[in-house]
C-alpha positions as CSV (number, residue, x, y, z in Angstrom):
1,M,59.4,81.1,-24.7
2,E,61.5,83.8,-26.3
3,A,61.5,87.4,-25.1
4,N,59.5,88.9,-28.0
5,A,56.7,86.5,-27.5
6,F,56.6,87.2,-23.8
7,F,56.5,91.0,-24.3
8,D,53.8,90.5,-27.0
9,N,51.6,88.5,-24.7
10,Y,52.1,90.5,-21.4
11,L,52.9,94.1,-22.5
12,P,49.2,95.0,-23.1
13,L,48.2,93.6,-19.8
14,A,51.0,95.5,-18.0
15,L,50.1,98.8,-19.8
16,L,46.4,98.3,-18.9
17,T,47.3,97.8,-15.3
18,I,49.6,100.8,-15.1
19,I,46.9,102.9,-16.9
20,G,44.4,101.7,-14.4
21,F,46.5,102.7,-11.4
22,V,47.4,106.0,-12.9
23,F,43.7,106.8,-13.6
24,V,42.8,106.0,-10.0
25,A,45.6,108.0,-8.5
26,V,44.9,111.1,-10.8
27,S,41.1,110.9,-10.0
28,L,41.7,110.8,-6.3
29,L,44.3,113.6,-6.5
30,M,42.0,115.8,-8.6
31,S,39.0,115.2,-6.3
32,R,41.0,116.2,-3.3
33,M,42.2,119.4,-5.0
34,V,38.8,120.4,-6.3
35,R,36.4,119.5,-3.5
36,P,35.3,122.0,-0.8
37,S,36.7,121.3,2.6
38,N,34.8,123.4,5.1
39,K,34.7,121.1,8.1
40,T,32.3,122.3,10.6
41,K,30.8,120.7,13.6
42,E,27.6,119.9,11.7
43,K,29.5,118.3,8.9
44,L,31.5,116.0,11.2
45,T,28.3,114.7,13.0
46,T,27.1,111.2,12.2
47,Y,23.9,112.4,10.5
48,E,23.9,115.5,8.2
49,C,20.2,115.6,7.6
50,A,19.1,118.0,10.3
51,E,17.9,115.1,12.4
52,V,19.3,114.8,16.0
53,P,20.4,111.2,16.4
54,I,18.6,109.5,19.3
55,G,20.3,106.5,20.9
56,D,23.1,104.3,19.7
57,A,23.5,103.7,15.9
58,R,24.4,100.1,16.6
59,I,21.0,98.6,17.1
60,H,20.4,94.9,16.5
61,F,18.2,93.9,13.6
62,N,16.3,90.7,13.5
63,I,18.2,88.1,11.4
64,Q,14.9,87.4,9.6
65,Y,15.3,90.5,7.5
66,Y,18.7,89.3,6.3
67,M,17.4,85.8,5.5
68,I,14.6,87.2,3.4
69,V,17.1,89.4,1.4
70,I,19.4,86.5,0.9
71,V,16.7,84.1,-0.3
72,F,15.3,86.9,-2.6
73,L,18.8,87.5,-4.1
74,I,19.5,83.8,-4.5
75,F,16.3,83.2,-6.4
76,D,16.6,86.5,-8.3
77,V,20.1,85.7,-9.6
78,E,19.2,82.0,-10.4
79,V,16.1,83.1,-12.3
80,L,18.4,85.3,-14.5
81,F,19.9,82.1,-15.8
82,L,16.5,81.3,-17.4
83,Y,16.9,84.1,-20.0
84,P,20.0,82.9,-21.8
85,W,18.6,79.3,-21.6
86,A,15.4,80.4,-23.3
87,V,17.3,82.3,-26.1
88,Q,19.5,79.2,-26.8
89,L,16.7,76.5,-26.3
90,K,16.5,75.5,-29.9
91,K,20.3,74.9,-30.1
92,L,20.4,73.0,-26.7
93,G,17.6,70.6,-27.7
94,A,16.0,68.1,-25.4
95,I,19.1,67.6,-23.2
96,G,19.2,71.4,-22.5
97,F,15.4,71.3,-21.7
98,F,15.7,68.5,-19.2
99,E,18.7,70.1,-17.6
100,M,16.7,73.3,-17.0
101,I,13.9,71.2,-15.6
102,V,16.4,69.8,-13.1
103,F,17.6,73.3,-12.3
104,I,14.1,74.6,-11.7
105,E,13.3,71.5,-9.5
106,V,16.4,72.4,-7.4
107,L,15.0,76.0,-7.2
108,I,11.7,74.6,-6.1
109,I,13.2,72.3,-3.4
110,G,15.2,75.3,-2.1
111,L,12.1,77.5,-2.0
112,A,10.2,74.7,-0.2
113,Y,13.1,74.3,2.3
114,A,13.2,78.1,3.0
115,W,9.4,78.1,3.4
116,R,9.5,75.1,5.7
117,K,12.2,76.8,7.9
118,E,10.0,80.0,7.9
119,A,12.8,82.0,6.3
120,L,10.1,83.9,4.3
121,E,8.0,85.0,7.4
122,W,8.2,88.6,8.1
123,I,8.4,88.9,11.9
124,Q,7.9,92.2,13.5
């Protein structure tokens, strides 16, 4: 590979990287210069909403809440794959249709598994 081809291929990438770093640095510098910095006792407390904190902020949450969120996100993101498939269904033909049927079956099996393991139960 000759030097001109190397620079033609990687010079735009290098310039974009440099511009990105410069933009971030200038933005951080400008925000530090422009923002107000009146640090008072109230501003340095944990909560700045006129509520006096009661107890420790590190309380334990039930893992069930996280499980529900993870299951929701997984199914939400996977259902997003249905839209591009539906748009391209005519081009994909029967093979694309059956592949999506298999995909949906995997989703249903995952939902049944989560339901059986009681990952969707809202425990108080």
